[in-house]
C-alpha positions in Angstrom: 0.0 0.0 0.0 1.8 3.2 -1.1 1.4 6.2 1.1 2.9 9.7 1.0 2.7 12.5 3.6 0.3 15.3 2.5 -1.9 17.8 4.3 -5.7 17.4 3.9 -9.0 17.9 5.5 -11.1 14.7 6.0 -14.1 16.6 4.6 -12.3 17.6 1.4 -10.5 14.5 0.1 -9.8 16.1 -3.2 -8.0 19.2 -2.2 -4.6 18.2 -3.4 -3.4 15.0 -5.0 -0.3 13.3 -3.7 2.5 12.3 -6.1 1.8 9.0 -7.8 4.2 6.2 -7.4 2.0 3.6 -9.1 -0.9 3.3 -11.5 -3.9 5.1 -10.3 -6.9 3.3 -9.0 -9.7 4.3 -11.4 -13.5 4.0 -11.6 -14.3 1.9 -14.8 -16.2 3.9 -17.4 -18.9 1.2 -17.6 -20.2 2.3 -14.2 -21.4 5.5 -15.8 -22.0 4.6 -19.4 -25.6 3.3 -19.3 -28.9 4.1 -17.7 -28.1 1.7 -14.8 -25.0 0.8 -12.8 -23.8 -2.8 -13.5 -24.5 -5.1 -10.6 -21.2 -5.9 -8.7 -19.7 -9.3 -9.2 -19.4 -11.7 -6.3 -15.9 -13.0 -7.3 -13.0 -12.7 -4.9 -10.9 -9.6 -5.3 -7.3 -10.5 -5.8 -5.3 -10.7 -2.5 -2.8 -7.9 -2.4 -4.7 -5.8 -5.0 -6.3 -3.4 -2.7 -7.7 -1.2 -5.5 -10.0 -4.1 -6.4 -11.6 -4.1 -2.9 -12.1 -0.4 -3.0 -13.6 -0.6 -6.5 -16.0 -3.2 -5.5 -17.1 -1.1 -2.5 -17.7 2.0 -4.6 -19.6 0.0 -7.2 -21.9 -1.3 -4.5 -22.5 2.3 -3.3 -23.3 3.5 -6.8 -25.5 0.4 -7.5 -27.6 1.0 -4.3 -27.9 4.8 -4.8 -28.7 4.8 -8.5 -31.9 6.5 -9.4 -33.3 10.0 -8.6 -32.2 12.3 -5.8 -35.4 11.5 -3.8 -35.8 7.9 -4.9 -32.6 5.9 -4.8 -32.7 2.2 -5.5 -32.2 1.2 -1.9 -35.5 2.8 -0.9 -37.2 -0.4 -2.1 -34.6 -2.7 -0.3 -35.9 -4.7 2.7 -35.3 -3.0 6.0 -34.4 -4.6 9.4 -38.0 -4.3 10.6 -39.4 -5.7 7.3 -37.4 -8.9 7.9 -37.2 -9.1 11.7 -40.2 -7.1 12.9 -40.7 -4.0 15.1 -39.4 -3.0 18.5 -41.3 0.2 19.1 -39.7 1.1 22.4 -36.3 1.1 20.7 -37.7 3.3 17.9 -37.8 0.4 15.4 -41.0 0.9 13.4 -42.0 -0.7 10.1 -41.5 1.1 6.9 -44.6 2.0 4.8 -45.3 -1.0 2.5 -44.5 0.1 -1.1 -47.5 -2.0 -2.3 -49.9 0.0 -0.2 -48.3 3.4 -0.9 -48.8 5.5 -4.0 -45.4 7.2 -3.8 -41.9 6.1 -3.1 -41.3 3.6 -0.3 -41.2 5.5 3.0 -38.5 4.3 5.4 -38.8 4.4 9.2 -35.7 5.6 11.0 -34.5 5.1 14.6 -32.4 7.2 17.0 -29.2 5.6 18.1 -29.7 6.0 21.8 -32.5 3.6 22.8 -32.5 0.4 24.7 -34.6 -2.5 23.5 -37.6 -3.6 25.4 -35.4 -6.5 26.3 -32.9 -6.2 29.1 -29.9 -6.0 26.8 -28.9 -3.0 24.6 -29.6 -3.1 20.9 -26.0 -2.4 19.7 -26.8 -2.1 16.0 -29.2 0.7 16.8 -27.2 2.3 19.5 -24.5 4.9 18.8 -21.9 2.2 18.2 -22.2 0.9 21.7 -22.0 4.2 23.4 -25.7 4.5 24.2 -25.6 8.2 23.2 -27.7 10.3 20.9 -25.9 12.3 18.2 -27.3 15.8 17.8 -26.3 18.0 14.8 -25.4 21.7 14.9 -29.1 22.6 14.4 -30.2 20.7 17.5 -31.8 17.8 15.6 -31.0 14.1 16.2 -29.3 12.1 13.6 -31.4 9.0 12.7 -30.4 5.6 11.4 -31.7 2.6 9.7 -30.4 -0.8 8.5 -31.5 -2.4 5.2 -30.2 -5.2 3.0 -30.4 -6.5 -0.5 -33.0 -9.1 -1.5 -30.4 -11.9 -1.4 -29.8 -11.3 2.3 -33.5 -11.0 3.1 -34.3 -14.2 1.1 -31.6 -16.0 3.0 -33.0 -15.0 6.4 -36.5 -15.8 5.5 -35.7 -19.1 3.8 -33.7 -20.4 6.7 -36.2 -18.9 9.2 -33.5 -16.9 10.9 -36.1 -14.3 11.8 -37.5 -16.9 14.2 -36.1 -19.1 17.1 -34.5 -21.2 14.3 -31.7 -18.7 14.4 -30.4 -20.2 17.7 -30.1 -23.6 16.0 -27.9 -22.4 13.2 -24.7 -24.3 12.6 -21.8 -22.2 14.2 -19.7 -22.9 11.1 -22.3 -21.6 8.7 -21.1 -18.6 6.7 -23.0 -15.8 4.9 -22.9 -16.6 1.1 -21.3 -14.4 -1.5 -23.8 -11.9 -2.8 -25.5 -10.8 0.4 -25.1 -7.0 1.2 -26.0 -5.1 4.3 -26.3 -1.3 4.6 -26.3 1.0 7.7 -27.3 4.6 7.0 -27.1 7.8 8.9 -29.7 10.6 8.1 -29.9 14.3 9.0 -33.2 16.2 9.1 -33.2 19.0 6.5 -35.6 21.8 5.5 -38.3 20.2 3.4 -39.0 23.5 1.7 -35.4 24.1 0.7 -33.6 20.7 0.7 -30.0 20.4 -0.2 -29.2 19.3 -3.8 -25.7 17.8 -3.2 -27.0 14.9 -1.2 -29.7 12.2 -1.4 -32.8 13.5 0.2 -35.8 11.4 1.0 -39.0 11.5 3.0 -38.9 9.3 6.1 -40.8 8.5 9.3 -39.2 9.1 12.6 -40.4 8.7 16.2 -41.0 11.5 18.6 -38.4 11.9 21.4 -39.4 13.1 24.9 -37.6 13.6 28.2 -37.3 10.5 30.2 -39.3 11.1 33.4 -37.2 8.7 35.3 -33.8 9.9 34.2 -33.2 13.7 33.9 -31.2 14.7 30.9 -32.1 11.5 29.0 -34.6 10.9 26.2 -36.9 8.1 25.3 -39.1 7.3 22.3 -42.7 8.4 22.7 -44.4 5.3 21.2 -47.9 6.7 21.9 -47.6 9.3 19.1 -47.9 8.7 15.4 -44.6 8.8 13.6 -43.8 12.2 12.1 -42.8 12.6 8.5 -39.6 14.6 7.8 -37.2 15.2 4.9 -33.8 13.6 5.6 -30.4 13.7 3.8 -28.1 10.8 3.7 -24.8 11.7 5.5 -23.3 8.3 6.1 -23.5 4.8 4.7 -21.7 1.6 5.7 -21.7 -0.8 2.7 -21.0 -4.3 3.9 -20.8 -7.2 1.4 -19.7 -10.8 1.0 -17.7 -12.1 -2.0 -16.3 -15.5 -2.7 -13.7 -16.4 -0.1 -14.5 -13.4 2.1 -17.3 -14.6 4.5 -16.1 -12.1 7.2 -17.8 -9.4 5.1 -15.9 -6.5 3.5 -16.7 -3.3 5.3 -16.7 0.0 3.5 -17.7 3.4 4.8 -18.9 6.4 2.8 -19.6 9.9 4.2 -20.9 13.3 3.2 -17.9 15.5 2.8 -19.1 18.2 5.2 -19.9 16.0 8.2 -16.8 16.9 10.2 -13.2 17.9 9.9 -10.1 15.9 10.8 -7.3 16.1 13.2 -3.9 17.0 11.8 -2.4 13.7 12.8 -3.1 10.5 14.8 -4.1 10.8 18.5 -1.3 11.8 20.9 -2.6 9.5 23.6 -0.5 6.4 23.0 -2.6 4.2 25.2 -5.7 5.0 23.2 -4.4 5.3 19.7 -2.4 2.0 19.3 0.0 3.9 17.0 3.4 2.3 17.4 5.6 4.2 15.0 7.3 7.4 16.0 7.5 8.4 12.3 3.7 8.7 12.1 2.3 12.3 12.7 0.6 12.6 16.0 -1.3 15.8 16.4 -4.8 16.3 17.9 -5.2 19.8 16.4 -8.4 19.9 14.4 -7.9 21.3 10.9 -11.1 23.0 9.9 -12.0 25.6 7.3 -14.5 28.5 8.0 -17.5 26.8 6.3 -20.1 25.1 8.5 -20.0 21.3 9.3 -22.9 19.1 10.1 -21.5 17.6 13.3 -18.6 20.0 14.3 -18.8 23.2 16.2 -16.6 25.9 14.8 -13.4 26.4 16.8 -13.7 23.3 18.9 -10.4 21.7 19.9 -9.0 19.3 22.5 -11.4 18.0 25.1 -14.3 19.7 23.3 -14.2 17.2 20.5 -15.9 13.7 20.4 -17.3 14.0 23.9 -20.4 12.0 24.8 -23.4 14.1 25.7 -23.9 14.1 29.5 -27.3 15.7 29.3 -29.9 16.3 26.6 -33.0 18.4 27.1 -36.0 19.3 25.0 -35.8 22.9 23.7 -38.8 22.7 21.3 -41.1 19.6 21.4 -43.1 20.6 18.4 -40.0 21.1 16.2 -38.1 18.3 18.0 -35.1 20.6 18.8 -32.8 19.6 21.6 -30.0 21.1 23.7 -27.0 18.9 24.5 -24.3 19.4 27.1 -21.5 19.4 26.1 -22.4 20.7 22.7 -21.9 18.2 19.9 -18.5 18.6 18.2 -17.3 15.6 16.2 -14.0 15.3 14.3 -12.2 12.4 12.7 -9.6 11.1 15.3 -7.5 9.1 12.8 -7.2 11.3 9.7 -5.9 8.6 7.5 -8.3 6.0 8.8 -5.2 3.9 9.6 -2.1 3.8 11.7 0.8 1.4 12.3 -0.4 -2.0 13.6 1.4 -3.0 16.8 2.8 -6.2 15.2 4.9 -4.2 12.8 6.1 -0.9 14.3 8.3 -0.3 11.3 5.4 0.6 9.0 4.5 4.2 9.2 1.2 5.5 7.9 1.7 9.2 7.0 -1.2 9.9 4.6 -4.4 8.8 3.0 -4.2 5.6 1.0 -3.4 6.7 -2.6 -5.8 4.1 -4.0 -8.6 5.5 -1.9 -7.7 9.1 -3.0 -7.4 8.2 -6.6 -10.6 6.2 -6.8 -12.7 8.9 -5.0 -11.2 11.5 -7.5 -12.0 9.2 -10.4 -15.6 8.7 -9.4 -16.2 12.3 -8.8 -14.8 13.2 -12.3 -17.1 10.7 -14.0 -20.3 11.0 -12.0 -22.9 13.3 -13.5 -25.4 13.3 -10.7 -25.1 16.4 -8.4 -26.7 14.6 -5.5 -23.9 12.1 -5.4 -21.1 14.6 -5.9 -20.4 15.2 -2.2 -19.9 11.6 -0.9 -16.5 10.0 -0.5 -15.3 6.6 0.5 -13.4 7.0 3.7 -12.0 3.5 3.5 -12.6 -0.3 3.5 -11.4 -3.0 5.8 -11.3 -6.8 5.4 -9.5 -9.9 6.5 -6.2 -10.4 4.6 -6.3 -14.2 4.6 -9.7 -15.5 5.8 -8.9 -19.0 4.4 -5.4 -19.3 5.8 -5.1 -22.7 7.6 -2.7 -21.3 10.2 -4.3 -20.8 13.6 -5.4 -17.2 14.3 -5.5 -16.1 10.7 -8.6 -17.8 9.2 -12.2 -16.7 9.7 -13.9 -18.9 12.2 -16.4 -18.9 15.0 -15.5 -17.7 18.5 -13.0 -15.2 17.1 -12.2 -11.6 18.1 -10.6 -10.2 14.9 -7.3 -8.4 15.5 -5.3 -5.9 13.5 -2.7 -8.3 12.2 -5.4 -10.1 10.4 -6.7 -7.1 8.5 -6.0 -5.1 5.4 -7.2 -1.8 4.2 -8.0 0.9 6.8 -7.5 -0.6 10.2 -8.7 2.5 12.0 -11.9 3.0 9.9 -14.7 4.8 11.6 -17.7 6.8 10.4 -18.0 10.2 12.2 -21.7 10.0 11.8 -22.0 6.4 13.2 -19.0 5.7 15.4 -18.9 9.3 16.6 -17.9 8.6 20.2 -16.1 5.3 19.8 -13.3 6.1 17.4 -10.6 5.6 19.9 -11.6 2.5 21.8 -13.3 0.7 18.9 -11.3 2.0 16.0 -12.5 -0.2 13.1 -15.6 -2.2 12.1 -14.1 -5.5 13.3 -13.7 -4.1 16.8 -17.4 -5.0 17.3 -18.2 -7.3 14.4 -16.7 -10.6 15.4 -17.9 -14.1 15.8 -17.9 -14.4 19.6 -21.1 -15.0 21.6 -23.5 -12.1 21.1 -26.9 -11.5 22.6 -28.6 -14.9 23.0 -26.4 -16.5 20.4 -23.4 -18.7 20.9 -20.2 -18.3 18.9 -21.1 -18.4 15.2 -19.8 -17.1 12.0 -23.0 -15.4 10.7 -23.2 -13.2 13.7 -20.5 -11.0 12.2 -23.6 -9.2 11.1 -25.2 -7.6 14.2 -28.7 -8.0 12.8 -28.7 -11.5 14.1 -27.4 -10.5 17.5 -30.0 -7.7 17.8 -32.9 -10.0 16.8 -31.7 -12.7 19.2 -32.5 -10.4 22.1 -36.2 -10.6 21.3 -36.2 -14.4 21.5 -37.3 -16.2 24.7 -34.5 -17.7 26.8 -33.7 -21.2 26.0 
């Protein structure tokens, strides 16, 4: 992986190109040549050819978002509640059935702060395990949803993994090539003057009210009818399985104006895991003077990436909230990677050139303004999921570690892992095959959808 030192803002990945030491990673012209984006292949990307992994991730993003600004293809994809059912106390409501609705499919979104009606937390709906609501600079909550392609939904329904049959699944069973899962972050926008540089759709969201038992906390008001709002897509995890990669390949896309980046990796050695003294370590936030969705202008140091200690209702009718401390999110690992502890001689000093080149290529060829402000932050996968040596292969009962991974080993979304960038610095920090919820160790539980659903099942 070729890397060169260069200065950049995480929200502006195309400000200046680094010198090229190898062939550029390009977006194929065929992605943009026809009326539709070709469906991505399920073949295994070649080991060591990282560009192929990044290309496959970008193609999945384009394939799922093709269509109009207010009606992308994924609107019709099955959602978590379509497949597994509702959990209203957690804000998980069913989407409007496209067959019963004259217009586009209307999604239902959930806040990432709520606990399930079960005793355990719903980690896929929570703010990446932090149990904290993310509030934007306008005082509105960021909402989320999970959806999947039809192949994934068909697998679940065919095997009855949306019933107690899930607990009987073979621990060695793997998700087949072709299944794709998406996790999306949405920001409420002005329906009378919506932005044109992002995907904007109509969605249903629950009302949030003060928790009468816990001052400074919020709960879902499941007694009121869902309210309909306009929301803009600001973050998307694209998670897919190819041949020989049953661990799922995890890619993250974000809106460019979500948040700025620090100048270097974190200075706290015990939190950053950066082992190489040659890597830049600088917590200074490098921001321009234009507004960000999730960052407060001028915030530095301890003001950044702090969990809210108290959230109060400012305007119930407009669902505006005040948060203390005020939300100010920034990217903690500016290159989405740093030296893994097993090889302190590798210094990561800039954004992966393949990621940079491919983002630039997509932007130059894309003709849809509402896709022009999204960038792939990075992608992470297991390097040798079929290696027979102990500790390298993908198997059940496994906590995946950095020495097993390729791509961006510090990959986080500022809109989804806002408060957990330091202690859970990549997707595999949480998505492993250990026991989860009411499931024993199993390979398919690398997807948290199964873990989350298992919490609704009766104890065995």
